[in-house]
N, C-alpha and C positions, 0 to 999 in steps of 0.2 A: 503493500499501499505507499502510496505517497500523502505523505502528511501535509504537503503544502496545500494553501488554499486556492486552488486552481478556480479559473473563471471560463465560462463558456464562450468563445468568439463569436461575436454577433456579424462577423464580417461577411456572413452570406446575404446580406441584405443588399450588399454592394454587387454582388455578382451579376454579369449579364444573363439574360435569358435562357441560353445554351447551359451556361454554368450551373445556373438554379435549377434547372431541370436536373442535371445529373447529382447535384447536392441532394436535392429532396429525395430522388429516387434511392440514393444509398441510405439516408435516413431510415427510409421507410425499411429498406433491407435489413439494417442494424437494429432497429427497435423492435421489428416482428418477431416475436417471442422472446425477447430478452427479459431474462427474469429479474434484473436489476432495476427495471424500471416498470413496476407493476400499476402505478397509478396516474398514467400519463393524464394530462388536463385534457386531451381529447384522444380518442382511440386511434391506432393505425390504420384501421378502416377508413376513419373519417377524414384523415391526413390523406391517405391515398385517394379518396374521392376529390378532395380538393388538389390534388397533385393532377389527377387525370383532367381536370376541367382546364388548370394552366396549360398541361402539356398540348391538348387540344388545341387550346386557344394560341399557343406561340407556336403551333406548326401553321396556323392559319394568319397568322400576323402580318404574311405579305399582301394581304388582300385588302390593304387600306386602312384609312383612319379608325374606322368602326372597329376592324380586327384588332388593332393595335390596343384600342380602348377597352377591348374585352381581355385581351392578353394582359394588361396592366391591372385591370380590375381583379383578375384572378391571380396575379402575383401579389397584390395587396392582402388579399386574404391568405394567401399561403405564407406570405411573411410573418403577419399577424400571429398563426398558429404555430409557426416555427419557433417564434419568439418565445412564446408561452411554454413550449416544449423546451426550450433551452434554460429558462427559469428553471424548470421542474428538475431537468437533469443537473444543473448547478446545485441545486439545493440537496439533491440526492448523492451526488459523487463529488462535489466540490474539493473533499481530500482524497479520493482516489482517482488518479488521472487515467488508469487504465479502464475503469469502470466509465469513466467520462467518455474515452476514445469509442468506446464499445457502444455508443448511441449513435454513432455518426456523425456527432459535432467535433469540432475541433477545439483545442485549449487556447486560450490567451497565453503568449510566453510570460512567464513571472518576471522576465528582466526587461529592464527599460532602455538598457544601454545596447546601440549596435554594435555588433561585432560580425567579424568574417564567418561565414557560415560553413558548417561542416558539408562535407560531401554527400547526399543520400545514396541510398543503396537500392537496388529492384530486388523487392522481396517475393514478390509472386506475381505469376501472369496465368489469367484464365482466359478461355474461350467464349465469347458473347455469341451474336449470330455470326452468320458466315463471314461477314467482312470486317469482324472485332475483336479486339483484344481489351481485357480488363487489366489494368497495371495497378499493383501497389508497390509504394516505396516508402522507406523508413522517414518517419516525420522527423523535420530539422527545427531545433528551436530558432525563433526569430524569421522563419521563412514566411514568406507573404503567399507565393504560390510554388508552383514544379512545372518546369518545361520540360517535355518528353519530345525527343526527336528519334527519327528512324531513319533506316536505309536498307537497300537491298544490294548485295554484291558491292561494287566498287562504286556506286553511286554518291552523290553528294547528300551530308545529313540534311533532313528536313524536319521542321517543327511540325508535330502531328496533334500537340494537345498542350494546354497550358490549363492547370487546374489548381484551385485553391486549397482542396485536400489532398492528401497522399494515400487515400485509399480508393480503389475502385476507380482509377482513371480513365475513362473510355477512350480508346483509339479506334476510329471508326474510318470506313473506305479502304481498308486494306485490301489486298489481291490474295483470294482463297490459293493456297499451295504455296505461297512465295514465302521466304524466308527472312525474317526482318531481324537486323541489329537495331536494339533498342538501348537508349541512354538517357538519363535523367539528370538535371542538376536544379538546385534550389535557388529561388529567387528572393532577393531582400538582403540584409545586412549591412556593414558598413561599404563593403566592395561591389554592392548591387547583384551578386550570384554567387553561387559557390562553383567547385570544379566539376567537370561532367562526372559521372559516375563510369564505371567500366562497363564496356558494351555486354548485353546479353541477348543470345540470339533465339527467336521462337519462330515456327512455322504456322502461319494461318491456314486453320482448317475450313 
């Protein structure tokens, strides 16, 4: 157990629509059946319903001002619910960082001073849909986000994801059957970013 008084980060309210979609989906996965949080201020099913409304509205938001307004309204409802859940998670797990992170939320760094960032490592790779991989990396203190690059063969490295969270980073639009080299770095700290991690190879199935 970590006896520090950890605070849940509310940085998710600053995420763009695509990042907010991924973040909320991860929180739903992490909270489903999580015994550490038995008395959520709203059920996972209710949060999933709000997320589904936002997800559909976000996908349709290219349809003009009315569609954008619908997306923003759904996002406001979702952010309000996530804030409420975040407060509950902090009240339950404020002194247990492992428990806090198991909710899908991130913790605010206890250090106010900026410093060079440690280099993250790729800790897990899972297969999503046909063109997707889900990447998890080691969380780095003071990191604002994580940048993932990929390449095939001797091609140049290309950024394929930037995520505010360290777990279940979605890599989409990949080629089935191709083997990708993947690397990650943390963004933030006094130097702007960490060093790149050692590359890890993975075939997309």
